[in-house]
C-alpha positions in Angstrom: 116.2 93.6 121.2 113.1 91.1 120.3 112.9 91.3 116.1 111.8 89.3 113.1 113.3 88.6 109.7 110.6 89.5 107.2 113.0 89.3 104.1 116.7 88.8 103.3 118.0 91.7 105.0 114.9 93.2 107.0 113.8 92.3 110.4 111.3 93.8 112.3 111.5 95.3 116.2 108.3 94.2 118.0 107.5 94.2 121.9 105.7 91.5 123.8 103.9 92.3 127.3 101.1 91.2 129.0 99.1 87.7 128.9 95.7 86.3 127.6 94.3 86.8 124.4 96.3 88.6 121.7 96.1 92.3 120.6 98.7 93.2 117.8 98.7 97.3 117.2 99.9 98.7 113.9 101.0 102.0 113.9 100.4 104.7 112.0 102.3 106.7 109.1 106.2 106.7 110.5 105.2 107.4 114.5 106.7 104.1 115.8 105.3 101.1 118.1 106.1 103.5 121.2 103.6 105.8 120.3 101.3 102.8 121.5 102.4 102.8 125.0 99.6 105.0 127.0 96.9 102.5 125.6 98.9 99.5 125.7 99.2 100.2 129.5 95.1 100.3 130.1 95.0 96.9 128.0 97.2 94.8 129.3 96.0 95.8 133.1 92.6 94.3 131.3 93.8 91.0 130.9 95.0 90.9 127.6 98.8 90.4 125.9 99.6 92.9 123.5 102.0 93.4 120.6 103.0 96.2 119.4 105.7 96.8 116.0 107.3 99.3 114.0 106.9 99.0 110.6 109.8 98.8 107.7 112.0 101.9 108.1 110.3 103.2 110.8 111.6 103.2 114.8 114.1 100.5 115.6 112.8 98.1 112.8 115.4 97.9 109.9 115.5 101.0 107.1 115.0 99.4 103.6 114.5 101.4 100.5 111.8 99.9 99.2 108.7 98.0 100.3 106.7 101.0 101.2 103.2 99.9 99.7 100.3 98.3 101.0 101.3 94.4 99.9 104.6 94.6 101.4 103.4 96.3 104.9 100.5 93.3 105.1 103.2 91.2 104.0 104.9 92.3 107.3 102.5 91.7 109.0 101.5 88.1 108.2 105.2 86.8 109.1 104.8 89.0 112.5 101.7 87.1 113.1 103.5 83.8 111.6 106.2 84.1 113.5 104.9 84.5 116.6 102.7 81.6 116.3 99.2 84.1 117.1 95.4 83.0 117.0 92.6 84.4 117.2 93.8 87.9 117.6 92.4 91.2 117.8 93.8 93.6 115.3 94.1 97.5 116.3 95.2 100.1 113.8 95.6 104.0 113.8 95.5 106.0 110.8 97.3 104.3 108.1 97.9 101.5 110.4 94.1 101.1 109.8 94.6 100.8 105.7 97.4 98.2 106.7 95.6 95.6 108.3 92.8 96.5 106.0 94.9 95.1 103.1 96.1 92.1 105.6 92.4 90.9 105.5 91.8 90.9 102.1 95.1 89.2 101.2 95.5 87.1 104.0 91.9 86.3 105.0 90.9 86.0 108.6 91.5 82.6 110.0 93.6 84.4 112.4 91.6 87.0 113.3 88.8 87.7 115.4 88.1 91.3 115.3 89.4 94.8 114.6 89.7 98.2 116.0 90.1 101.3 113.6 91.5 104.2 115.5 91.2 107.7 113.3 91.2 105.4 110.5 92.3 107.3 106.9 90.3 104.4 104.7 88.4 103.8 102.2 90.9 106.9 100.1 91.3 110.1 102.2 92.4 112.5 99.1 93.1 111.1 96.1 95.0 113.8 94.5 98.8 113.4 93.3 99.6 117.3 93.3 98.2 117.4 96.8 100.5 114.2 97.9 103.5 115.6 95.2 103.6 118.8 97.8 103.5 117.1 101.2 106.6 114.8 99.7 108.5 117.7 98.6 107.8 119.2 102.4 109.0 116.4 104.0 112.2 115.9 101.1 113.0 119.8 102.1 112.8 119.8 105.9 110.9 117.0 107.3 111.5 118.3 111.6 109.4 121.4 110.1 106.8 119.6 108.4 106.1 116.7 111.0 106.3 120.0 113.6 103.4 121.9 111.9 101.4 118.7 112.2 101.4 118.5 115.6 98.6 121.9 116.2 96.3 119.6 114.4 97.5 115.9 115.9 96.6 116.8 119.4 94.0 120.0 119.2 96.9 122.1 120.5 95.5 125.5 120.1 91.9 124.3 121.6 90.7 126.3 124.9 90.9 122.8 126.9 94.1 121.4 125.8 95.8 119.6 128.4 98.9 118.0 126.0 102.4 119.1 127.3 105.3 120.7 125.2 107.2 117.7 126.4 104.6 115.1 125.0 104.4 116.8 122.1 108.0 117.0 121.5 108.1 113.1 122.3 105.8 112.2 119.4 106.9 114.5 117.1 110.7 112.7 117.8 109.1 109.6 117.2 108.2 110.1 114.1 111.8 111.3 113.2 113.5 108.2 113.8 112.0 107.1 111.0 114.4 106.7 107.3 113.5 109.8 104.8 112.8 107.5 102.6 110.0 106.2 104.5 108.5 109.2 105.7 108.4 110.3 101.5 106.6 107.0 100.3 104.6 106.0 103.2 103.1 109.9 102.3 102.9 109.2 98.9 101.0 105.7 99.6 98.1 107.5 101.8 97.2 109.4 99.2 97.3 106.9 96.4 94.9 103.7 97.4 91.4 103.0 96.9 90.5 100.3 99.6 86.7 100.5 99.0 86.8 96.9 97.2 88.8 95.2 100.5 86.8 97.2 103.3 83.6 95.2 101.4 85.3 91.9 101.7 85.5 91.8 105.7 83.5 90.1 107.5 85.1 90.5 111.0 82.8 92.7 113.4 85.0 95.8 113.2 84.7 98.8 115.9 85.7 102.6 114.3 86.9 105.1 116.9 87.1 108.4 115.7 87.4 112.1 117.3 85.1 114.8 115.2 88.0 117.4 115.4 90.0 114.9 113.5 92.0 117.5 111.2 93.8 114.7 109.7 91.3 111.9 108.9 88.5 113.6 108.8 85.5 111.9 109.5 83.2 112.3 107.0 85.0 111.5 104.4 86.9 108.5 106.5 85.5 106.6 109.1 81.7 107.4 108.1 82.6 105.6 104.8 84.6 103.1 105.8 81.8 101.7 108.2 79.3 102.4 105.4 81.0 100.0 103.4 82.0 97.4 105.8 79.6 94.0 106.8 79.7 94.2 110.5 81.5 98.2 110.8 80.4 99.9 113.8 81.3 103.7 114.8 82.2 105.6 117.6 82.3 108.7 117.2 83.9 111.1 120.0 83.3 114.7 120.6 86.4 117.1 120.5 88.7 114.7 120.4 91.4 114.4 117.3 93.9 112.1 115.4 96.3 111.6 118.2 93.3 111.2 121.0 95.0 107.2 121.1 98.5 108.8 123.0 96.3 111.8 124.6 93.1 111.1 125.2 93.0 107.0 126.5 90.7 107.6 129.6 88.3 108.6 127.1 87.8 106.0 125.2 90.1 102.8 126.1 86.9 101.4 128.3 85.0 101.0 124.6 87.6 99.5 123.0 88.1 97.0 125.9 84.5 96.3 126.1 84.4 95.3 122.4 87.8 93.6 122.3 86.3 91.3 125.5 
């Protein structure tokens, strides 16, 4: 099982396939790198080298007690890039993964990165409300499977008339989230609602493509992608009617060609 060591007692699992220009994928919250499989299949076939990894506490990576902050998570990404000797990278993030990329660019610079893609970003600050985040953390702590299951409808738009997501796909995605430690799930929930990245976004100089569904209830577009686009020097926003936060799993054919054209 391929891993890289980022701290004395912390190793991260990663997967590496395809050939060509490197594209590094950073998953959101605690869903694991396997959630990228449907998208990376398209990207590899388009002639790119895809690298996905499980963030600490998630999937098949180690599950330490500490380190669930953007500085440490960005440092983990920096270790991956350095260990694999990657250059001229395209970084692709989903949800909280976009915030990790923002922190990486702000802290480590852009010398190894040529472009970035933000799918369903949570930046710059989704809902800075301590009471709201505390309530969510208590739901995670009380019954993580029930809480994660409750998110699936909004994540995939299961109640929409034109829904095509199967119960099996929903259960698969829920299972990926439940691989994470309770500590990671709680601390990354806290992290999402406690950081304003407006200043960091203003310092990004590389081109950034934002892809966002207008039915994204997890990251409402008016308070996330639209604000992020306005803060970036070279930000471009593409809006997909009817798509939700989980479009990178369930609706890949509807946007993958836009992503491929941009990273080419």
